[in-house]
N, C-alpha and C positions, 0 to 999 in steps of 0.2 A: 651662439653655438655652445652646446653643452659637451662636457667631456664624456668619454665612453668607458667610464669606470663603473664597477659594480656599486650599488648603493645599499649596503647591508646596514641595518638599523643596529645602533649600539645598544646593547642590553646586558643587564647584570648577570643574568642566567649564563651568558656566554662566557663570563670570567671564570665560573667554577667548572663548567664543562672543558674549557681550554686547559685549565689546570689538572682535571682528572685525565685527559688525553696525553699531555706532554710532561707532567710532572706528578703523575698518579701516585708514585711511591714515596713522594716527599711527605714528611710528617707534619702533622698538625697536633700539638701537645698542648694539653690544658690542665691546670690544676682545678680541682672540683671543690664544692663548698666544704666537703669534710676534709680537705687537705690532701686527698690522694691524687695521683697523677694518672691522666687518661690520655691514651696514645691513639691517633687515628692517621689518616692520609687524606690527600685531596681527593683520591678515588672514592674513599669511603665518605667523605664530606659530601660529594656530589650525589652519591647514591641515596644518602639519608635525606639530602635536600629534596630529591624527587619524591621520596617517601612522604616528607613533611608536605610538600606541595599537594600530593594526593589526598592527605589528611585534611588539608584546608578545604579542598573541594568537597569532601565528606561532611564537613562541617557546615557547608552552604555558604562559604566565603565566595564572593563574586569579585570580578576584576574592578578596581578602584575602591573597594572596602578598605578600611584601616584595621590593621591587626597589631595590637601593642605588644610589647615585650618590657618585662621588669626583671632585667637579668644581668648577671655579671659576665665578665670576660671569659667565656667557655666555649667548648666546641659545639654545643647545643644552640648557643645563641647565634654562633657563626652560621650553622645550618639554616636557621631561620632568616638570617639576612638575605640568603640566596632563595629559599623557598618562597617566602612571602613576596618579595619584589619580582623574582622570576615568574611567580604565578600571575602577576598582574595587579596584586593588591598593593598596599602601602604599608611599609615597616615603620611603625611609630615606636621608637624607643623612648621610654619614660625615664626621667632623671629622679631617682628615689630620694635624692637629697632636697628636693623641692618642699616647700611647705605643703601640708595635706590639701588645703584649699586650692592651691595651684594644681596640685596633681588631679583632684576632682574635676577643676575647670578644664584641664587639657584633654582628659579622657571624655568629658562630655562634648567639648568643642570638637574633637576629632571624630566623635561617634564611633568609637572602637567597638568592634563586634566580637572579637576574641581577645583575650589577654593571656600571653604565655608569661610564666614566672618562676623564678627559682624559689625553693622552699623557705629560704631566709626571709622572703617578703610576705610570708603567709599573713601576719598580723596586718600589714598594710592592705593586702588584697581583700581580707575581711571588711576592712573600712570602705574600700572602693565599691565593693559589691552591694553594699547597702545603699549607695547614693548615686551609682552610675548605671542607669537601666539599659543603656545601649549594648552593654557587654552581655553576650548571650552565652558565652562559655569561658571557662577558666582552665587552663592547661598547666599542670606542675611539670617543670623541666627536671624530671627525675625517672627513676624506675619504679615498679609497683611497690617494692619492698621499702622505698624511701619515701612514700607518700605520707604527707603530714596527717596525723590524726585530728580528729575533732574540729577540722576546719569548717567553719559555718559559711560555706559558699555553695550556691547552687550550680548544677551542671559542671562539677569538678571532674577533670579528666587527667589521665596520666600520659605524659609525652611518649614515653617508650612503647606503652600500649597502642598508642595511636599509629606510631610508625610500624609496629609489628604487623598490624592489620592491613597495611597498605603494600601494593606491588612496588617493585624498585624502578619501574620506568615511568616516565612522565614526558609528554610532549610539551616542552615550553612554548607558550604562545609567541607568535611573531609580533610583538608589540612595537607600535610607533616609539622612536627613541625618546620623544618628548612626554612619554607616559610617566605619571608621578610613580616614584619608587620608594621614598623614604621620607619621613616626617620627623623633624626635631624641633622642640619648642624652646625658645630662648627667654630667659627672665632677665636679660641685661638692662632692660628699661623698666621704668614704673608702670603699674597697671598690671593687667593680666598678661600672662606669657603669650609670645607670638609664634605661629607655626611657620618654620621654614620648610617648603616642600620641594625636595630635590628630584629631578628627573633621572631616568636611566642615562640620557646623554650627559648631563652635568657630572654624574657620578663617575662615568668611564673616562671622561676628559681629565677630571681631577686626578684619578688614579693614575692615568698615563703621566701627568705632570709630576706627580709625587715620586714616581720612580727614576726620574731624570737624574743625571750626575750631580747637577747643581741645586737639586732639591734634596729629597731623602737618599738618593743614590742607591736604590735596592735593585739586587739582581737574583737570580736562582741560586747563587752561591751564598746567599746570605741567610741568617737566621733572625727574624723579626719578632719582637715582643711588644705589643702595645701595652704600656702601662697607664695609657689614657683610656678612660671607660668607654665601653661600647655604647653606653646610653649618652655620651657627651660628644655631640658632632660626630657620631659614627667612629669613635676612636681615632679621629682626625684622618679618616679614610684609610688607615693603615691595613685593616683587613682585607680591603679591595686591593690595595696596591701590591700587598704580599702575594695575594692570589694571582693578580696579573703577572708578576714577574716569576711565579714559581718558587718563592722563597719558602723555607721552613718557617712555620708560624707557631708561635708559642703564646698562650693566653693564660694570664696569672690569676684569673678569677678576681676575687676582691682582696687578695693578699698583696697589698702594695707597701709593705713596710721593708726596711733595709735587710733584715735576715732572709725574708721569703724571696724578695726580688734578687738578691746576691745569689741565693741557692739555685733559682732558676737560670739565672744567667750563665752560671758555672756548669750546671749539670746538662743544659741544652745547648752550650756554646753560642749563645746569643751574641749577634755582631752589632745589631741596631736595635734600639729601644726608644720609647718616647714617653713624655709626661710632663706634669707641671714642675716647676723648679723645687717646690716643697718636697716632692717625692724623692728627687735626686739629692737633695741636701740631707735627707734622712739616710740615704744609702752611703753617701760620703762619710757621714758621722759614724755610722756602723762599721764601714771599712777601716776608718781610723781607729776605732775602739778594738776591733778584733785583729788588727794588723794584716787584713786579707788584701788581695788585688783582683782586678778584673781582667782575666787573661785573654778571653775572646772579644770582649766589647770594643768596638771601633768608634761608634758615633751614637750620640744622644741627640734625639730631637726634643727641643724644649720650647713650650709655649704656655699660654694660659695667663701668664703675668710676667712682668719684666725679668729677665734673667740676670742675675748679678754676675758682674765681672769676676768677683772672687770664686763664684762656682765654676765658671768656665776655666779660670786659671788653675784651680785645684784639681779638676779632672784631667787637664792636660799635663800638669806637672806630675802627679801622683799616680795616674793610670793610663796616661797616653791615650785618653779618650777625647774625641773632638766632639764639642757641643755645637749643635746647629740650631740657632735660635730663629723662630719664625713668628710672623704676626698673622692673625686671621681671626675669624669670628664664625659663629654658626651660619650666618648669612653667606659666607664665602666657601662653605663646604669642608673644612674651614681654611684652606690654605691661601694666603694672599701674597706675602713677601717673606723672603728668607735671607738671612745674613750669611752668605758665603764669601770667602776671600777670593777676589779677582785675581787673574794672573799678574797684573801690574804691581800688586801689594804682596804677592807671595813672599818676598824676602824681607819684608819689614820685621822689626823685632817682636818677639813673642808678645810682649806686653801691649804693643800697638794692635797686633792682630786680635788678642783677646777682647780689647775694647770694640774693634769693628765687629766682632762676632756677638757682642751684646745689643747691637742696634737691631732695628726691625728688618733692615735689609732692602734689597731690590725685589720688584714683583717678578713672577715667573711669566713666561709667554702664556697668554690666556687671561692675564689680569692687567688692567691698567689702573694708575692711581693719579689723583690730582688733589691739590689743596686750593681752597677758594676762601674768600672773605665772607662777611655777613651778607653781602648782596649777591653772592654766588659767582664774583669775578675771580678767574684764576689768579694765583700769586706766584711770585718768583720761586724757581727751584735753586735757591741759593744757600740752602743749609741753615738758614737764620731765620727767614721769615716763616711764621707758622700760621696755619689756617685749618679750617674743617676739612678733614679727610674724605675724599670721595673715591669711589671705586666702581669699575664695570668689568665684565668679562664672561667667560665662557661658563663659569660655575658660580656666578653671583647672582643672589636672589633678586627679583624683579619686584616682588610684593610678598605679602604674608598670607597664609592659608585662610580662606573664608573672609578675606578683607577685600572690598570691591577696588579700593583705590591702589594704584601703583605706588611703590615707594620710590623708584627710579624717576629722574627727571625726564624731560623731552629728548635728551641726548643720551640716556641710559645710564646716568650717573647715580649710584646709590650712596646716600649719606651715612657714614659709619658711626658718627657720634664721637669719633676721636678727634683730637687736635694733634697735628703733627708738622714736621718740616720735611723737605725733600731736597737733597742736595744736587749738584750738577750732573753728578754720575747716576741719579736716580734712586739713591739710597734714603729710605724713609725712616724717620725717628719719631716715635709718639712722645708728645710733650705733656699732654694733659687729656682728660675725658670731659667732653663738654657737658654731661649730664650728671656729673658727680657721682657716678655709681662707683662702688668701692670693689675691688677684685681680690678676693682672699683665697690663697691656695688654688687659684685657677677657676673659682666660682665667684659669679656676680652677686653683690649685695646692694640693694637700692637704698640709699641714704634717705630718700623722700618717704619711702614705705616706713622705715624705722622712725622717722621724725613724726609721721602722722600717727603712728600707733603709740609713741610715747606722749604726745600731747593729749591722748585720751586718758591718761592717768590722772585721777582727781588732783593730784599735788603739782602737776607740771604745767605751768604757764606757757612756756616756749622751749622748743627744742631744736637743736642743730647736730647733725651727724656728719662727720668727716673721716675719711679714710686716712689713717696715720701709719707711716712705715713701721713694719713689724719685723724682727730678725728672722722669724720662721715662716710666716705667712704672706710676706711681701707687704700686705696691708691689712690692717683690722679696723673695725669701726669704733670710733670713740663719740660718746654721746655727751653733748654739752647741754645743760638743762637749766632753765630759769624756773624757780618754784613759785607757786602762788603765795600770796602773803600769808603769813602764819604757819605755813607748811614747813615740816621737818625733813632734812635730807634723809632719805631711806632708798639706797641704791638697790637693795635686794628686793624691795617692794615693787620698784620699777622693772627690774629684770623678770620677776615672776608675772607681772602684768604683760610684758612683751612677749612672754612664752605663749600666750593666747592668740598671738597675732603673727608671729614669725618663727621659722625654725630655730632650734638651739644654737646651731652653728652660726647663725646670722646675728645673734645677740651681740651687743657691744662689749668689747673687753673691759671697758671702765666707763664710769659715769662721773663727770665733773660738774659741780654745781657752781653757777656763777651768778652774779647780780644782774648781768646785762650782756646780751649777745650783739656784737657789732653788725650794723646794718649799712647798706648803700642809701644813697639819697631817695631811691625809689622804693625803699622798705625791703629790699632783698638782703638775706644774710650774707655777710661778706665771708665766704667759705675759704678763700685764698688767705685771708688773715687768720682765721682760726687753724689752718694747716700750719701757718708759720709759727704761731704761738705754741702749738702742741707738736711740733715736728719730731721732738726727742721723747715724747711721752712714753712710749712703749720700748723705745731702744734703751732708755736709761732706767727703766723699771727694774727693781731687784728681783721681782717674779720672773721676768723673762731673761 
């Protein structure tokens, strides 16, 4: 017997229309590329999203087509979040920090038909236009008088002109909730980036979970500022969550330094913000230097890399701000577990609570976690035994875009690539990463890609790259190199060589020349031993 309840399909367009009807006058504030402040509302955002959807139709975009964005956290990018997905196309947010060959690959792989971009990315877009034939139109997210001059790109259009030419009404299609809505590529593993294809259903369920009190705790009384990029796992879903709750939304563009974030928090009375630990370390240092305080801010959502206990303690003591540490990944939309203090521990000493908040925490309803051994056998949840972390749930990827094989096993478990423990109360703690990728300031760096590039240098016989603790970036890559016989150590030459293969921010912070790299009996590099040997390399460096 089936229930007699209505079966309305979950859709992203319904989020912005709900916000327009019930929170229409609530502000959407964004800093623009030129530093000015733009003020809008949910009512205005919904209207312009409908105009943008009409513009997509005029450009010949069809349901299921991929539409790319190269854009910062601004009101125009937010409009496209709803216009593209609501139309039935797929919003493909491109991370501009990727190495160009990776960007070229994902644009080709996604077969993006239209690319919307902020003017600051004009040079990058020129390069894309030369090598990515699938893109039929390039739309600059600006007004006519802000259009970049002498941009060598065919079919170049102005976003504001497009919207002006369109009517303000649009009938959002009644899409099945499993319809693809957004596409984010992850480069957390070796090889080409992999596309994670979110659905309307997974996105809405993730937004519902995010606003819950034991998650981000967002309500219509809050002012939310995502300081995580809208091209990075959709700003951790906060643009959707804030819209669902009807919270005031503040978008800081690309100004994520201490002075600009502090200014936005104070001016707009931000109560909740999010970002990687490095960002909030910079804000904390700025506040200490200027002797300022954060009067409105109540909670910080931190992820992307392990959150130091010292950061949690300093924000609590100096600014009465609670840091909420969560673990996730692009394949999880990205929220998986969050470290919130349960009722039974609420009266523990502050130092104990700070340590608890630094853990990865418990999974939310909608996510299940498990640890297994090399044979896939579940391991005890005793807080001591560690194993490969597996996950399944309502907003967890089952596979990657345009790959025939499923990533989940027969029981629906997705292998995360992390190694962790789980204690009897369900609290998870990451202990290592099984593929030796390096996480620097919230971004992944592949040690294997760096090693493969380094050994291409004519002087390098063998190379190993490991992530070493860093006081600012959590981890930075250290390259350990064995030179060919007769070759002279020349770190700058190797760095220059690597620049042809990886992005500048992925370059190793230092290069150490050794006579021999330790190996296992089977010939594998003993990276754990290298990490132990060089554990204090960056921490004790006078330069840092």
